[in-house]
N, C-alpha and C positions, 0 to 999 in steps of 0.2 A: 587728190580729193576733188578739185574743181573739175577735172576731166570726167570723173565718175558721176558727179552731179549733172554735168552737161549731157552725158550719154544717157543717163536715166530719164531725163526730161526731153530729149530730142533737141537740145540746144546746140548751136555751133559755138566753138570757143577757140580763141587764138591767144598765144602767149608771146610777149615781146619785152625786151629791155632796150629797144630802139626808140628813143624819144622822138625821132623824126616821123614816127607813125602818128604823132599827135598833130594832124593837119585836118582841115575842114573836110576834105574829100574822103579821107580814110575813116575818120571818126563817125561820119554820117551813117555808116553801115552797121554800127553797133548799138545795142539797146542799153548796155551798161558797161562801164570800164571799172575794173578792180585794181586798186592800188594795194598790192600785196607786200607788206613789210618794206615799203620804200623808206629811204632816209635821205636827208640833205636836199640839195637843189637838184631836181631831175629834169626840168623843162626850161628851155630858153624863153625869151619874151614872146616870139611868134607862136611857139607851141602852147604857152600859157593862154594866149588870146584865143587860140583855136579850141582849147579845152573849155574855157569860160563860155564861149559861144555854144559849144556842144551841150553843156549842162543847162545853161540858161534857156536854151531852145527846146528842152525836153529830154535830154540824155540823162542816164543814170550813173551814179558814182557809188562805189562800195570801197571804203577804206578799212583795211585790216591791220590791227596792232600798230606797227611802226609807221603807218601812214600818217599818224599824228606827229611823228618826228621828222617831218618833211616840209620843205618850202616855207621856212619861217619868215622870209622877207616878201612873201606874196600875200597881201592882205585878203584878197578874194578867196584864196585857198584856206585861210584861217577860218573864214565864215563857212566854207564848204565842209571842212572836216569837223568843225564845232569847237575844238579845243586843242591846244598844242601840248605835247609831252613836256613834263618837267623833270621827273625822276622816277626811279623804281627800286624797290627792295629786291632781295633775292627771290628766285622762283619759290612759291609756296602755295599751299592749299588755302582756299578762302571760300566763304559762302556768298553766293550771289542772290539778291532779292529780285525776283521778276516782278516789275511794276506794271507791265502791260502784257497780258497773255492772249490777246486777240490778234496781234500783229503776226504775219506769216513767219517771222524769225523767232518768235517766242511761243507760238501756240502749242507746240509739242512739249514745252517745258513745264515742270512743276513750279510751285510758288517759290521754292528755293532750289538752288543748284550748287552743289559742292564741287569745285573744280580747281585744278592746279594749273597755274600759269604765271607769267611775269606781269604783275599788276602795276599799271602805269598810274602815277599821280600826274595831274594836269596843271598847267599854269593858271587856268581859270576854271571855274565851275560852269559848264555849258547849260545847266538846267533851264535857265530863263529863255534860252534861244532855241532849244531843241525839244523833241519829244523823247523823254528818257524811257528806255525799255527795261534796263537792268542797272542795278547799283550794287556796290560791294559793301558788305557788312564789315567795317574796319575792326570790329571787336573779334573777328574770327581769324585775323592774321596780323602781322607786324607791318604796317604801311611805311614805317620810317619817319624821318623828321618832317616830311612834307605831307603828312596826313591831311586829308581833305574833309573829314567828318561826313559831310554829304558827298558821296563818291559815285557819281554816274560812271558806267563803264560801257554801255552800248546805247545808241540813240539814232534818231532819224529826223529829217526835216526836208522841206521843199526849198529849192534854190531857183528862183525864177520859175520856169515851167518844168524844171528837172527835179530829180529826187536824189537826196544824199543820205547815205547810211554809213555809220562808223561803229566798229566794235573794237574794244581794247583787247579782246581775247586773240590768241593765235600766235604766241611766241614759241611754244614747245612743239617738238615733232609729234608728241603723243596727242596733242589737241586735235590734229588733223585725222586721227584715227578714232576719235571719240564721237559717238552717234549724236549726242546733244549738240556738239559744236558743228558737226556736219549739217544737221537739221537747221541750226541757227543760220549758217551761211547760205544754205539753199533757200530759206525763206527770205533772207536779206536780198539775194540775187533776184528772186521773183518779184519782190516789191520794188527795188530800185530800178529794175529794167522793165517793169510792167509785164512780166513774163508769166505764162500759165505753168503751174506745177503739175507734173504727171499725177494722175489719180492713183492712190495706193491699190495694189492688187488684193483681192479677197483671199485670205489665208485660213478662214474658219471652215467649219464642217459644211458639207453639201446640204443645202436646204431641202426640206421635204415639201410635199404639196400642201401640207397643213400649215406651213409657215406663210403662205400667200393668201390674200383675200381676193375675191372676185369683184370685177367692175363691169356693169352692164352698159354697153354703149349703143346708142340709137342714133340713126341719121335722120335728117329732115325729109328724106325721100322714102318711098314705100319699100323698105328692105326688111327682111326678117331680123329679129334681134337674136344674138347668140349668147348663150349662157355656158361658160366653160367649154366652148367649142361645139356645143350641141344646140339644136333649135329649142328655144324656151317654150314652155306651155303657154298657150294663149290666155 
């Protein structure tokens, strides 16, 4: 999915599970780093410092799903991701409420989105510290004993000069084949990395001449004025 998004937009993308790539020289060439379903401790102290400097200096971070189940003993990362994972019930369908629909990651979504995923409950509610994009309607599924009542599931914020985006979606294989989720991640990448998104191709009917209006242009020098490609009446 990420490769397809990159190809569509003309972005370069690299994949690694080598934490040694988290150094100042290497990170400086990237607009955004995606933490895709990471868990546990993944960086050592030097690598953590390099990533902190990268983000604080203007780099982008996109955490997907289990990225919030990562680096519990790294306080800076807790601020970056917004909230740590607490628990989850079984995979099930739920209704998401889109709270902000002008952000690139949600602008293609309707007001509500019915989606099947593994819904995380978080140790704290991040709402006071982040900009919430989507929340889960807990009345539409069984959140388990750790129900949050107010339940944000995707959000963004600035960290230093950098941009941080987290989405709790993305556990199931099928999510990565779902257009709403693909659009969600594409928009998140474009925002977090300050990247331009490719303009959509026109797929409608071929416009006729009557669909256009004419504009008369005149210069400040003594040149004839053209009307629809012909010399205008004086």
